[in-house]
C-alpha positions as CSV (number, residue, x, y, z in Angstrom):
1,M,20.5,3.3,7.0
2,Q,21.5,1.3,4.4
3,F,23.0,4.1,2.1
4,K,25.6,1.9,0.4
5,A,22.6,-0.2,-1.0
6,F,20.7,3.1,-2.4
7,P,22.8,3.6,-5.6
8,V,22.2,-0.1,-6.4
9,L,18.5,0.0,-6.1
10,I,18.5,3.3,-8.1
11,A,20.2,1.5,-10.9
12,A,18.0,-1.7,-10.5
13,L,14.7,0.3,-10.5
14,G,15.6,2.8,-13.4
15,L,14.4,5.7,-11.1
16,S,15.7,9.1,-11.6
17,T,18.9,10.3,-9.7
18,A,16.6,13.0,-8.1
19,T,15.4,10.4,-5.6
20,S,18.9,10.0,-4.1
21,T,19.5,14.0,-3.6
22,H,17.7,16.5,-1.8
23,A,16.1,19.7,-3.3
24,D,19.0,21.6,-2.2
25,G,21.4,19.3,-4.2
26,T,23.0,17.5,-1.2
27,S,23.1,13.7,-1.0
28,T,20.9,11.9,1.1
29,E,23.8,10.6,3.3
30,A,25.2,13.7,3.8
31,R,21.8,15.3,4.7
32,W,21.0,12.4,7.4
33,A,24.6,12.8,8.9
34,D,24.4,16.5,9.2
35,A,20.8,16.3,10.7
36,E,22.1,13.7,13.2
37,R,24.9,15.9,14.2
38,R,22.6,18.8,14.6
39,A,20.1,16.6,16.7
40,T,22.8,15.4,19.1
41,A,23.8,19.2,19.7
42,T,20.2,20.0,20.3
43,V,19.7,17.2,22.8
44,K,22.5,18.6,24.8
45,K,20.7,21.8,25.4
46,M,17.3,20.4,26.5
47,T,16.2,20.4,30.0
48,A,15.0,17.4,31.9
49,A,11.4,18.7,31.6
50,E,11.9,19.3,27.7
51,K,13.0,15.7,27.1
52,T,9.6,14.2,27.4
53,I,7.8,16.5,25.2
54,L,8.6,15.0,21.8
55,T,8.0,11.6,23.3
56,H,4.4,11.4,23.2
57,G,1.5,12.9,21.5
58,I,-2.4,13.1,21.3
59,M,-4.9,12.6,18.6
60,P,-6.5,16.2,18.2
61,L,-9.8,15.1,17.6
62,P,-13.1,15.5,19.9
63,V,-13.5,11.6,20.0
64,G,-13.1,9.1,22.5
65,P,-14.3,8.7,26.0
66,N,-11.9,11.3,27.3
67,P,-10.3,13.5,24.8
68,P,-7.8,15.5,25.6
69,P,-7.6,19.6,25.4
70,I,-6.6,20.5,21.9
71,P,-3.9,23.0,21.5
72,A,-4.6,26.1,19.6
73,D,-2.1,25.2,16.7
74,A,-3.2,21.9,16.3
75,I,-5.1,20.9,13.4
76,P,-7.9,18.5,13.1
77,G,-6.2,15.1,12.3
78,A,-4.3,11.8,13.2
79,G,-1.8,13.3,15.8
80,Y,-0.1,16.3,17.5
81,V,3.1,16.6,19.2
82,P,4.2,19.8,20.7
83,G,7.3,21.6,19.6
84,I,9.7,23.6,21.7
85,D,10.1,26.9,20.8
86,R,13.1,27.7,22.9
87,L,15.0,25.6,20.6
88,G,13.3,26.2,17.3
89,I,11.8,22.8,17.2
90,P,8.4,22.7,15.5
91,S,5.2,21.0,16.5
92,L,4.6,17.7,14.5
93,K,1.2,18.0,13.1
94,E,0.0,14.5,11.6
95,S,-2.3,13.2,9.2
96,D,-3.5,10.0,8.1
97,A,-2.5,9.8,4.5
98,S,-1.9,6.4,2.7
99,L,-4.1,7.5,-0.3
100,G,-4.2,11.2,0.2
101,V,-4.9,13.7,3.5
102,S,-7.4,11.8,5.6
103,Y,-10.9,13.3,5.8
104,V,-11.4,12.9,9.5
105,F,-15.2,13.0,9.5
106,G,-15.0,16.3,7.6
107,L,-14.1,18.2,10.7
108,R,-11.6,20.3,8.8
109,K,-14.4,21.2,6.5
110,D,-12.2,20.7,3.5
111,G,-11.5,17.9,1.0
112,A,-8.5,16.6,-0.7
113,T,-7.5,14.7,-3.7
114,A,-7.7,10.9,-3.3
115,L,-5.3,8.7,-5.0
116,P,-6.7,5.1,-6.1
117,S,-6.1,2.4,-3.8
118,G,-2.7,1.0,-2.7
119,L,-3.4,-2.0,-5.1
120,A,-4.5,0.0,-7.6
121,M,-1.3,2.1,-7.5
122,A,0.7,-1.2,-7.2
123,S,-0.8,-2.6,-10.4
124,T,0.6,0.4,-12.2
125,W,4.2,-1.2,-11.4
126,N,5.5,2.3,-12.2
127,P,7.8,3.6,-9.3
128,E,8.1,7.1,-11.0
129,L,4.4,7.6,-11.0
130,L,4.0,6.7,-7.6
131,R,6.7,9.0,-6.7
132,E,4.6,11.8,-8.6
133,G,1.3,10.6,-6.5
134,G,3.5,10.8,-3.4
135,R,4.6,14.3,-4.1
136,M,1.1,15.4,-4.9
137,I,-0.5,14.2,-1.7
138,G,2.5,15.6,0.2
139,S,1.9,18.8,-1.4
140,E,-1.7,18.8,-0.3
141,A,-0.7,17.9,3.4
142,R,1.6,20.8,3.3
143,A,-0.8,23.3,2.1
144,K,-3.1,22.2,4.9
145,G,-0.4,22.7,7.4
146,F,0.6,19.0,8.0
147,N,4.1,18.4,8.3
148,V,4.0,14.3,9.1
149,L,2.2,12.1,6.8
150,L,1.2,8.6,8.3
151,A,1.7,7.0,4.8
152,G,3.8,4.3,3.4
153,G,2.0,1.2,4.1
154,V,3.9,-1.9,2.9
155,N,2.4,-4.9,4.7
156,L,2.5,-7.9,2.3
157,M,-0.8,-9.7,1.7
158,R,-0.7,-12.9,3.6
159,D,-4.6,-13.4,3.4
160,P,-6.6,-12.1,0.7
161,R,-9.5,-11.3,3.1
162,N,-7.4,-8.8,5.2
163,G,-9.6,-5.6,5.3
164,R,-6.5,-3.5,4.8
165,N,-5.3,-5.1,1.7
166,F,-6.7,-2.2,-0.5
167,E,-4.1,0.3,1.4
168,Y,-1.0,-1.9,0.6
169,F,1.0,-2.7,-2.4
170,G,0.5,-6.5,-2.9
171,E,2.3,-9.8,-2.1
172,D,5.8,-9.5,-3.4
173,P,8.5,-8.0,-1.3
174,W,10.6,-6.5,-4.4
175,L,7.6,-4.9,-6.0
176,A,5.7,-3.8,-2.8
177,G,9.1,-2.5,-1.2
178,T,10.0,-0.7,-4.3
179,L,6.7,1.3,-5.0
180,A,6.1,2.1,-1.3
181,G,9.8,3.6,-1.4
182,A,9.2,5.7,-4.5
183,S,5.9,6.8,-2.8
184,I,7.6,7.9,0.3
185,A,10.5,9.6,-1.5
186,G,7.8,11.8,-3.3
187,I,6.0,12.8,0.0
188,Q,9.0,13.7,1.7
189,S,10.2,15.9,-1.2
190,N,7.8,18.5,0.2
191,N,10.0,19.0,3.4
192,I,7.6,16.7,5.5
193,I,8.0,13.4,7.1
194,S,6.6,10.4,5.8
195,T,6.1,7.3,7.9
196,I,6.5,3.5,6.7
197,K,4.1,1.1,8.3
198,H,3.0,-1.0,10.0
199,F,6.1,-2.8,11.0
200,A,5.6,-5.6,10.9
201,L,3.8,-8.6,9.9
202,N,0.4,-6.9,10.5
203,G,-1.5,-9.3,8.1
204,Q,-4.9,-9.4,9.3
205,E,-7.7,-7.0,11.2
206,T,-9.1,-10.0,13.2
207,G,-8.0,-9.5,16.7
208,R,-5.5,-6.9,15.4
209,K,-4.1,-6.0,18.7
210,F,-3.8,-9.2,20.3
211,V,-3.1,-11.6,17.2
212,D,0.3,-13.2,17.7
213,V,2.6,-14.1,14.5
214,K,4.4,-17.2,14.7
215,I,7.2,-17.1,12.1
216,D,10.6,-18.3,11.3
217,E,13.4,-15.4,11.3
218,G,14.5,-16.5,7.8
219,A,10.9,-16.4,6.4
220,A,10.3,-13.0,7.9
221,R,13.6,-11.6,6.6
222,E,13.0,-13.0,3.1
223,S,9.4,-11.6,2.8
224,D,7.6,-8.8,5.0
225,L,10.8,-7.4,6.5
226,L,12.6,-7.4,3.0
227,A,9.7,-5.3,1.9
228,F,10.1,-2.9,4.5
229,Q,14.1,-2.9,4.1
230,I,13.9,-2.1,0.5
231,A,11.2,0.6,1.1
232,I,13.2,2.2,3.6
233,E,16.6,2.3,1.6
234,I,14.7,3.9,-1.3
235,G,12.3,6.4,0.4
236,Q,14.4,7.1,3.5
237,P,11.3,7.7,5.7
238,G,11.8,10.0,8.9
239,S,9.5,7.6,10.8
240,V,8.7,3.8,10.9
241,M,5.1,3.2,12.7
242,C,5.1,-0.2,14.6
243,A,2.2,-2.3,14.5
244,Y,-0.7,-3.4,16.5
245,N,-0.1,-7.4,16.4
246,R,2.2,-9.5,18.4
247,V,5.3,-11.1,16.8
248,L,6.6,-14.2,18.4
249,G,5.1,-13.1,21.5
250,Q,5.7,-9.7,22.0
251,Q,3.8,-6.7,20.9
252,A,5.4,-5.2,17.7
253,C,5.6,-1.9,19.5
254,G,7.7,-3.3,22.2
255,S,9.7,-6.0,20.3
256,P,13.5,-5.6,20.8
257,W,14.0,-8.0,18.1
258,L,12.0,-5.8,15.7
259,L,13.1,-2.5,16.8
260,N,16.3,-2.6,18.2
261,K,17.8,-5.6,16.4
262,V,16.4,-5.7,12.9
263,L,15.6,-2.0,12.3
264,K,18.0,0.1,14.3
265,Q,20.9,-2.4,14.7
266,D,20.9,-4.5,11.5
267,W,19.5,-2.1,8.9
268,G,21.1,1.2,10.7
269,Y,18.0,3.3,10.6
270,R,18.2,6.7,12.0
271,G,14.9,8.0,12.2
272,F,12.1,7.5,15.0
273,V,9.8,4.8,15.6
274,M,6.3,5.9,16.5
275,S,3.7,3.8,17.9
276,D,0.4,3.1,16.2
277,W,-2.6,4.6,18.0
278,G,-3.4,2.7,21.1
279,A,-0.6,0.1,20.4
280,V,1.5,0.8,23.7
281,D,1.2,-1.5,26.7
282,N,4.0,-0.5,28.9
283,M,6.9,1.9,29.9
284,Q,9.4,-1.0,28.8
285,A,8.5,-0.4,25.3
286,A,10.8,2.6,25.4
287,L,13.9,0.3,26.1
288,Y,12.6,-2.1,23.4
289,G,13.2,0.4,20.8
290,L,9.9,2.7,20.7
291,D,10.7,6.3,20.5
292,Q,7.3,8.2,20.7
293,Q,4.1,7.4,21.9
294,S,1.2,8.3,19.5
295,G,-2.5,9.0,20.2
296,A,-1.5,8.4,23.9
297,Q,-5.1,8.9,25.2
298,L,-5.8,5.7,23.4
299,D,-3.4,3.5,25.7
300,P,-3.9,2.4,29.2
301,Q,-1.8,5.7,30.3
302,V,0.5,8.0,29.0
303,F,3.6,6.1,29.6
304,F,6.1,8.3,27.7
305,A,5.4,11.7,29.7
306,D,5.7,12.2,33.6
307,S,6.0,8.6,34.3
308,L,9.1,8.4,31.7
309,A,10.4,11.6,33.3
310,A,10.4,10.3,36.6
311,I,12.2,6.9,36.1
312,M,14.9,8.5,33.9
313,E,15.9,10.7,37.0
314,N,17.0,7.6,38.5
315,D,17.9,5.1,35.8
316,P,20.8,5.8,33.7
317,L,19.5,3.2,31.1
318,Y,16.3,5.1,30.8
319,A,18.0,8.5,30.8
320,A,20.4,7.3,27.9
321,R,17.4,5.9,26.1
322,V,15.4,9.2,26.4
323,D,18.5,11.1,25.0
324,D,18.3,8.7,22.0
325,M,14.6,8.8,21.6
326,N,14.9,12.7,21.2
327,K,17.9,12.5,18.9
328,R,15.7,10.2,16.6
329,V,12.8,12.5,16.4
330,L,15.1,15.6,15.8
331,T,17.1,13.8,13.2
332,A,14.0,13.0,11.2
333,I,12.9,16.7,11.7
334,Y,16.3,18.2,10.4
335,A,16.8,15.7,7.8
336,N,13.4,16.6,6.1
337,G,13.7,20.3,6.9
338,L,10.6,20.7,9.0
339,D,12.5,23.4,10.9
340,S,13.9,25.5,8.0
341,N,11.1,25.1,5.6
342,P,7.8,24.8,7.8
343,A,4.4,23.9,6.4
344,T,1.9,26.7,6.8
345,R,-1.8,26.2,6.7
346,G,-3.5,27.8,3.8
347,G,-1.2,27.1,1.0
348,A,-2.4,27.0,-2.6
349,I,-3.4,23.6,-4.0
350,D,-4.0,23.0,-7.8
351,V,-6.8,20.8,-7.6
352,Q,-7.4,20.1,-11.3
353,A,-3.5,19.3,-11.7
354,N,-3.5,16.9,-8.7
355,A,-6.8,15.2,-9.8
356,A,-5.1,14.7,-13.2
357,V,-2.5,12.6,-11.4
358,A,-4.9,10.7,-9.5
359,E,-6.7,9.9,-13.0
360,N,-3.2,8.8,-14.5
361,V,-2.6,6.5,-11.7
362,A,-5.9,5.2,-12.0
363,K,-5.6,4.5,-15.6
364,Q,-2.3,2.8,-15.4
365,G,-3.5,0.7,-12.4
366,I,-6.8,-0.6,-14.0
367,V,-6.1,-4.3,-15.0
368,L,-8.0,-5.7,-18.0
369,L,-8.7,-9.4,-17.0
370,R,-10.8,-10.8,-19.7
371,N,-11.7,-9.7,-23.2
372,E,-13.4,-12.4,-25.1
373,R,-14.1,-11.6,-29.1
374,K,-12.3,-8.3,-28.3
375,V,-15.3,-7.0,-26.9
376,L,-13.2,-4.0,-25.6
377,P,-12.7,-1.3,-26.4
378,L,-16.4,-0.5,-26.7
379,R,-17.6,0.7,-30.2
380,R,-19.1,4.4,-29.9
381,S,-21.6,3.5,-32.3
382,A,-23.5,0.9,-29.9
383,Q,-27.1,1.8,-30.1
384,R,-27.8,0.9,-26.7
385,I,-25.7,0.4,-23.5
386,A,-27.2,-0.9,-20.1
387,V,-25.1,0.3,-17.0
388,I,-26.0,-1.7,-13.9
389,G,-25.3,-1.6,-10.2
390,G,-22.5,-0.5,-8.2
391,Y,-23.7,3.0,-7.6
392,A,-22.4,3.7,-11.0
393,D,-24.9,6.7,-11.2
394,T,-23.2,8.3,-8.3
395,G,-19.7,7.7,-7.8
396,V,-16.8,5.2,-7.1
397,M,-16.1,3.2,-4.1
398,S,-13.5,3.9,-1.6
399,G,-12.0,1.9,1.2
400,A,-12.8,2.8,4.8
401,G,-10.8,3.5,8.0
402,S,-8.1,5.9,8.9
403,S,-7.0,6.3,5.2
404,Q,-10.4,7.2,4.1
405,V,-10.1,10.5,1.9
406,Q,-12.8,12.6,0.3
407,G,-12.7,15.5,-2.2
408,E,-14.4,18.9,-1.5
409,G,-18.2,18.5,-0.4
410,G,-17.4,15.0,1.0
411,P,-18.9,11.8,-0.2
412,A,-21.2,11.6,-3.1
413,V,-23.0,9.0,-1.2
414,S,-22.3,7.5,2.4
415,I,-24.0,4.4,3.5
416,P,-23.8,3.9,7.1
417,L,-23.4,0.4,8.8
418,G,-24.9,1.5,12.0
419,G,-23.6,1.0,15.5
420,S,-22.5,3.5,18.2
421,G,-19.1,4.2,19.9
422,P,-16.3,6.9,18.9
423,F,-15.6,5.4,15.6
424,A,-18.6,4.7,14.2
425,A,-18.2,7.2,11.8
426,F,-15.5,5.5,10.0
427,L,-18.1,2.6,9.4
428,A,-19.6,3.7,6.2
429,Q,-19.3,2.8,2.6
430,S,-18.5,6.0,0.8
431,Y,-18.1,7.0,-2.7
432,H,-16.0,9.5,-4.5
433,R,-17.7,12.2,-6.6
434,S,-16.7,10.8,-9.8
435,V,-19.5,9.1,-11.8
436,P,-18.9,6.2,-14.1
437,L,-22.3,6.8,-15.8
438,D,-21.7,10.3,-16.8
439,A,-18.2,9.5,-17.9
440,I,-19.7,6.7,-20.3
441,K,-22.4,9.1,-21.6
442,A,-19.8,11.7,-22.3
443,A,-17.5,9.1,-24.2
444,T,-20.5,7.8,-26.6
445,K,-23.0,10.8,-27.0
446,Q,-24.8,8.9,-29.7
447,S,-25.4,5.9,-27.7
448,D,-28.7,5.4,-25.5
449,V,-27.1,4.6,-21.9
450,R,-29.6,3.4,-19.4
451,F,-29.0,2.8,-15.8
452,R,-30.5,0.4,-13.3
453,D,-29.2,0.1,-9.8
454,G,-29.3,-3.8,-9.7
455,R,-31.5,-4.2,-6.6
456,Y,-33.8,-6.3,-8.6
457,V,-32.4,-8.9,-10.7
458,S,-35.5,-9.1,-12.9
459,E,-35.2,-5.4,-13.8
460,A,-31.5,-5.6,-14.7
461,V,-32.0,-8.4,-16.9
462,A,-34.8,-6.9,-18.7
463,Q,-32.5,-3.9,-19.7
464,A,-29.7,-6.1,-20.5
465,K,-31.7,-8.0,-23.0
466,Q,-32.7,-4.9,-24.7
467,A,-29.2,-3.5,-24.9
468,D,-26.2,-4.2,-27.2
469,V,-23.8,-4.0,-24.3
470,A,-24.5,-4.6,-20.6
471,I,-21.8,-3.2,-18.2
472,V,-22.1,-4.4,-14.4
473,F,-20.4,-2.4,-11.7
474,A,-19.8,-4.8,-8.8
475,T,-18.4,-3.3,-5.4
476,Q,-16.7,-5.0,-2.3
477,W,-16.3,-2.7,0.5
478,S,-13.2,-3.4,2.8
479,A,-12.2,-1.1,5.8
480,E,-9.5,-1.1,8.7
481,G,-10.9,-3.0,11.7
482,F,-12.7,-5.7,9.8
483,D,-11.7,-8.7,7.3
484,Q,-13.7,-10.4,4.7
485,P,-15.5,-13.5,5.8
486,D,-14.9,-14.9,2.1
487,L,-14.0,-14.0,-1.4
488,T,-17.6,-13.7,-2.7
489,L,-19.1,-10.5,-3.8
490,P,-21.8,-9.3,-1.0
491,H,-25.4,-8.3,-1.5
492,G,-26.2,-11.1,-4.1
493,Q,-24.0,-9.4,-6.8
494,D,-22.5,-12.8,-8.0
495,A,-26.2,-13.9,-8.7
496,L,-26.9,-10.4,-10.4
497,I,-23.9,-10.8,-12.6
498,S,-24.6,-14.4,-13.6
499,A,-28.2,-13.6,-14.8
500,V,-27.4,-10.5,-16.9
501,A,-24.3,-12.4,-18.5
502,E,-27.0,-15.1,-19.4
503,A,-29.2,-12.5,-20.9
504,N,-26.6,-10.7,-22.8
505,P,-23.4,-12.3,-24.2
506,N,-21.6,-9.0,-24.3
507,T,-21.5,-8.4,-20.6
508,I,-18.9,-6.5,-19.2
509,V,-18.0,-6.6,-15.4
510,V,-16.2,-3.6,-13.8
511,L,-15.1,-4.5,-10.4
512,E,-14.3,-2.2,-7.5
513,T,-12.9,-4.2,-4.9
514,G,-10.4,-4.0,-2.0
515,G,-8.7,-7.3,-3.3
516,P,-9.1,-10.6,-5.0
517,I,-12.5,-12.2,-5.4
518,L,-14.0,-15.4,-6.7
519,M,-15.9,-15.3,-10.1
520,P,-18.3,-18.2,-10.5
521,W,-19.7,-16.2,-13.2
522,L,-16.3,-15.5,-15.2
523,A,-17.1,-18.0,-18.2
524,R,-20.3,-16.4,-19.3
525,T,-18.9,-12.9,-19.4
526,A,-17.5,-10.9,-22.4
527,A,-15.0,-8.8,-20.4
528,V,-13.8,-8.3,-16.9
529,V,-12.0,-5.1,-15.9
530,Q,-10.3,-4.8,-12.4
531,A,-10.6,-1.3,-11.5
532,W,-9.9,-1.6,-7.4
533,Y,-10.9,1.8,-5.7
534,P,-10.0,4.1,-8.5
535,G,-9.8,7.5,-6.5
536,A,-11.0,11.0,-7.2
537,R,-11.1,10.6,-11.0
538,G,-12.1,6.8,-11.2
539,G,-15.3,7.2,-13.3
540,E,-13.4,9.2,-16.1
541,A,-10.5,6.5,-15.9
542,I,-12.8,3.6,-16.3
543,A,-14.7,5.0,-19.1
544,A,-11.2,5.9,-20.8
545,V,-10.1,2.2,-20.6
546,L,-13.6,0.8,-21.6
547,F,-13.6,3.0,-24.8
548,G,-9.9,2.7,-25.6
549,D,-8.8,6.4,-24.9
550,A,-6.4,4.4,-22.5
551,N,-4.9,1.4,-23.5
552,P,-4.9,-0.8,-20.2
553,S,-1.4,-1.6,-18.9
554,G,-2.1,-2.7,-15.4
555,R,-0.9,-5.8,-14.0
556,L,-1.7,-7.7,-11.0
557,P,0.3,-7.1,-7.9
558,I,-1.4,-10.1,-6.0
559,T,-2.6,-13.6,-6.9
560,F,-6.4,-14.1,-7.4
561,P,-6.9,-17.5,-6.1
562,A,-9.1,-20.1,-7.8
563,S,-10.4,-21.3,-4.4
564,E,-10.2,-20.4,-0.7
565,Q,-8.9,-24.2,-0.2
566,D,-5.9,-23.4,-2.3
567,L,-4.7,-20.7,0.6
568,P,-2.4,-21.7,3.2
569,R,-5.2,-20.9,5.5
570,P,-8.5,-21.8,4.1
571,K,-10.3,-20.1,6.9
572,L,-9.0,-16.8,8.4
573,D,-7.7,-17.2,12.0
574,G,-10.0,-16.2,14.6
575,F,-12.8,-15.1,12.4
576,D,-15.2,-17.6,13.7
577,T,-14.1,-16.9,17.3
578,F,-14.0,-13.2,17.7
579,E,-16.4,-10.6,16.9
580,P,-15.2,-7.9,14.6
581,N,-14.0,-5.1,16.5
582,F,-12.4,-1.6,14.9
583,L,-10.4,-0.9,18.2
584,G,-9.2,-4.6,17.9
585,T,-9.1,-4.8,21.8
586,P,-9.3,-8.5,23.3
587,P,-12.8,-9.2,24.4
588,T,-11.2,-10.7,27.7
589,P,-7.6,-10.3,29.1
590,E,-7.3,-14.0,28.5
591,A,-8.2,-13.8,24.9
592,R,-5.4,-15.7,22.7
593,L,-5.2,-15.8,19.0
594,T,-2.2,-17.1,17.0
595,V,-1.6,-17.2,13.3
596,D,1.2,-19.7,11.9
597,Y,3.0,-17.9,9.1
598,D,5.4,-20.7,9.2
599,I,2.9,-22.6,6.9
600,E,3.8,-20.6,3.8
601,G,7.0,-18.8,5.3
602,S,8.2,-16.4,2.6
603,D,6.2,-18.1,-0.2
604,L,3.5,-15.8,-0.2
605,G,0.9,-15.7,-3.2
606,Y,2.3,-16.8,-6.6
607,R,5.2,-18.3,-4.7
608,W,2.8,-20.6,-2.6
609,N,1.0,-21.5,-5.7
610,A,4.2,-22.5,-7.4
611,R,5.3,-24.6,-4.5
612,K,1.8,-26.4,-4.2
613,N,1.4,-26.7,-8.2
614,H,-1.9,-24.5,-7.9
615,T,-3.3,-22.8,-10.8
616,A,-4.6,-19.2,-10.0
617,L,-8.0,-18.0,-11.2
618,F,-5.7,-14.8,-12.4
619,P,-1.9,-15.0,-11.6
620,F,0.3,-12.4,-10.1
621,G,1.7,-10.3,-12.8
622,Y,-1.4,-10.9,-15.1
623,G,-3.0,-8.1,-17.3
624,L,-4.2,-7.8,-20.8
625,S,-3.8,-4.9,-23.5
626,Y,-5.5,-3.7,-26.6
627,T,-2.3,-4.4,-28.3
628,S,0.4,-7.2,-28.0
629,F,4.2,-7.7,-26.9
630,V,6.9,-10.0,-27.1
631,T,10.0,-10.2,-25.0
632,S,13.0,-12.0,-26.2
633,G,16.8,-12.4,-26.0
634,L,17.1,-12.7,-22.3
635,K,21.0,-12.6,-21.3
636,T,21.7,-12.7,-17.4
637,N,24.9,-13.4,-15.3
638,G,22.9,-13.4,-12.1
639,A,23.7,-9.6,-11.2
640,T,22.2,-8.0,-14.4
641,A,19.7,-8.9,-17.1
642,S,19.1,-7.7,-20.4
643,F,16.5,-8.4,-22.9
644,D,14.4,-6.9,-25.8
645,V,10.7,-5.8,-25.5
646,K,8.6,-5.2,-29.0
647,N,5.0,-3.9,-29.4
648,T,3.9,-6.3,-32.1
649,G,0.1,-5.1,-32.3
650,E,-1.3,-1.9,-34.1
651,R,-1.7,0.6,-31.3
652,A,0.4,2.1,-28.7
653,G,0.5,0.7,-25.3
654,A,2.6,-0.4,-22.4
655,T,3.6,-3.7,-20.9
656,V,5.2,-4.6,-17.8
657,A,8.5,-6.9,-18.5
658,Q,8.9,-9.4,-15.6
659,L,12.0,-11.4,-14.7
660,Y,11.8,-14.4,-12.4
661,L,14.1,-16.7,-10.7
662,V,12.6,-20.1,-11.4
663,S,15.1,-22.8,-10.2
664,R,18.2,-22.7,-7.9
665,G,20.7,-25.6,-7.9
666,G,18.0,-27.7,-9.6
667,E,15.3,-26.9,-7.0
668,A,12.2,-25.1,-8.2
669,K,12.1,-21.8,-6.5
670,Q,10.0,-18.7,-7.8
671,R,10.8,-15.4,-7.2
672,L,10.3,-11.9,-8.9
673,V,13.9,-10.5,-9.3
674,G,13.1,-7.6,-11.7
675,F,10.4,-5.6,-13.6
676,Q,10.2,-2.8,-16.0
677,R,7.0,-0.9,-17.3
678,V,7.8,-0.1,-20.9
679,E,5.7,2.2,-23.3
680,L,6.2,1.3,-27.0
681,A,4.5,2.6,-30.3
682,P,3.4,0.0,-32.7
683,G,6.3,-2.0,-34.1
684,Q,8.6,-0.3,-31.8
685,S,11.2,-2.2,-29.6
686,R,13.5,-1.5,-26.8
687,K,16.3,-3.0,-24.8
688,V,15.7,-3.2,-21.2
689,T,18.5,-3.8,-18.6
690,L,17.8,-4.8,-15.0
691,T,20.2,-5.0,-11.9
692,I,19.2,-8.0,-9.7
693,D,19.1,-7.3,-6.0
694,R,21.1,-10.3,-4.6
695,R,18.9,-10.8,-1.5
696,L,16.2,-12.0,-4.0
697,L,18.5,-15.0,-4.8
698,A,19.5,-15.5,-1.3
699,D,18.4,-17.2,2.0
700,W,18.4,-15.7,5.5
701,R,20.4,-18.3,7.6
702,E,22.1,-18.0,10.9
703,G,22.1,-14.2,11.0
704,S,23.2,-13.7,7.4
705,W,22.1,-13.4,3.8
706,Q,23.5,-16.8,1.9
707,I,23.7,-17.5,-1.9
708,P,24.6,-21.1,-2.4
709,A,26.8,-21.9,-5.3
710,G,25.1,-23.5,-8.5
711,D,23.1,-23.0,-11.5
712,Y,20.4,-20.2,-11.1
713,Q,17.7,-20.2,-13.8
714,F,15.6,-17.0,-15.0
715,A,13.0,-16.6,-17.2
716,L,10.9,-13.9,-18.3
717,G,7.1,-14.0,-17.9
718,D,3.9,-12.2,-19.2
719,H,2.9,-13.1,-15.6
720,A,3.8,-15.7,-13.0
721,E,2.2,-18.8,-14.7
722,A,3.3,-17.8,-18.2
723,L,7.2,-18.1,-18.1
724,G,9.5,-18.0,-21.4
725,T,12.8,-19.9,-22.0
726,R,14.9,-20.4,-19.2
727,V,18.6,-18.8,-19.1
728,T,21.2,-20.4,-16.8
729,A,23.7,-18.5,-14.5
730,K,26.2,-20.0,-12.4
731,M,26.7,-18.3,-9.1
732,K,29.3,-18.7,-6.6
733,S,28.7,-19.1,-2.9
734,S,28.6,-15.7,-1.0
735,R,27.5,-14.6,2.5
736,W,27.0,-11.2,4.0
737,Q,24.8,-9.4,6.7
738,D,22.7,-6.2,6.2
């Protein structure tokens, strides 16, 4: 791991030094070095039979055509790898966990606290808050007996229609890597392992197990791989989960370039690589860098058990690799204290305190996109409020798939999509038990609040005409295994919003979506609130923003395109050819699908728009407040930057100061190089100092990072399309390797 970069990142992000030390006070480097020494010694004590115990695991659930016997000490969850009692090695008990401890069909008969979606978390631009969210979900996992969380999703949004965008942290490598790393650090503060996933370039669900990504190495290193690299440096995850897709013709879980060259050699990663469930094709994946076969019953065969044991007896190359595989798993176990501080099922969970964490994340992650005539915050004296659609009388939407979390008692409502098969239970639109309608009524007890479900446009319009304010809740369900066909709202909701806005000029739209959408009705609305999937206390958070109990401070971590024609791929590759398939298996052995990421290279989202001179519907970094801010006085030498932020409004609030590289050597080149969330009282100002990671200024060429000499221009921005005065720094030529 690149520990030498860690102090620089801590300074650049303004994170507390607690993230660079363990609970016992030891440094990150010392802890990992000691763990590696212990792991090497333990491997020498292992018998040949023991050396293939940690190299494979099962999914301990009664699903699939041939579910394996489930060991007595396994917990219903994503994975189980048996330990070795003789050597004091604990079993690995794994739960899906990007947004909380996964519900797994309710088989454990318990619930967990659901954080808002990844995009909601990313909209906070607040690493410390995400660290707290990670600590919270990690504590719940530990109390349930799990010691591995399959969290840390950091795949960048290359296509806004990707069904798993809601799990991830946006389109920018610095923002996404920073936030994912903070979340991972929080999780692992509980003496459990977090993964980082899905390594790498896992940009769509269509054909997800056979889609082949074509991309130049430099473009990959400057975008998706950089996000992983930054997150690994900050979070020090015990495990990396490789992806389903192919990269440059090879399965990601069997790519020597990704796993051996980039991850282990160039980045010095010392933890272990686990496969995604059902992502292993052959034995050779072990030689190519895969250390553990996860959920092995979903693969064609269990490659890393008896077959591996047989081949290592006669092949010194495999024998050495198996020793390394075990050392890496053990290093992660020891570095995170799984043996010395074991997780015990039945631990105490402070449900209310954890719900408060989720609510705080939701409040900071809600983005105010439009606020005409200052219709928001709402007056509590409004005589009549019409609340329409989106199951707002029942709960708030959540994304589906392996990351699905539900609180005690399960979903408030679950709408099955039908179908059959072992994973049909994943295919349901589920809502958390946090009711926006109840929260709105509680916030304005003197108003007459009436709800209509929006099934009939005429009924909704009739209510809107009689109300002072109409609040339309609109939803877009997203799920693992499926992509969106386009960026419209489903079930005729665009027409519903248009009709209501026509009937009432004070129409407010609250969006619960898994990603960006088009808004043909935008100009007719008074306000638009992007609430994403707001988690366990989403209803309360939405009401707090609507009535001004919370001043909106979220900023978009992604670009909302003005048109699908503005995207690098106006149509998602393979969508018209291949049927949606949760497992992602090819329909025939000959099925082929290639996605060309060389079109945009490292210029994702706002960078693509800058390159093509596109104007977004809502740009990256955008978000409104109930107060106003001014940033000024930018000074930079290209390595650090300082400036002042002032609250020029009449109420307390927070903004996100954003620093962009805007040109290099006279060539336009836009990149986010620094950010800081700043909370200020009215009239208060604060000086902000940022450290600029030099990789954000460089290109990856010929096996190294290179900064060409020349003038580098920087600017502060309210968002990616509203940049201030440019400040120039002269930079010398430099070149270095990871």
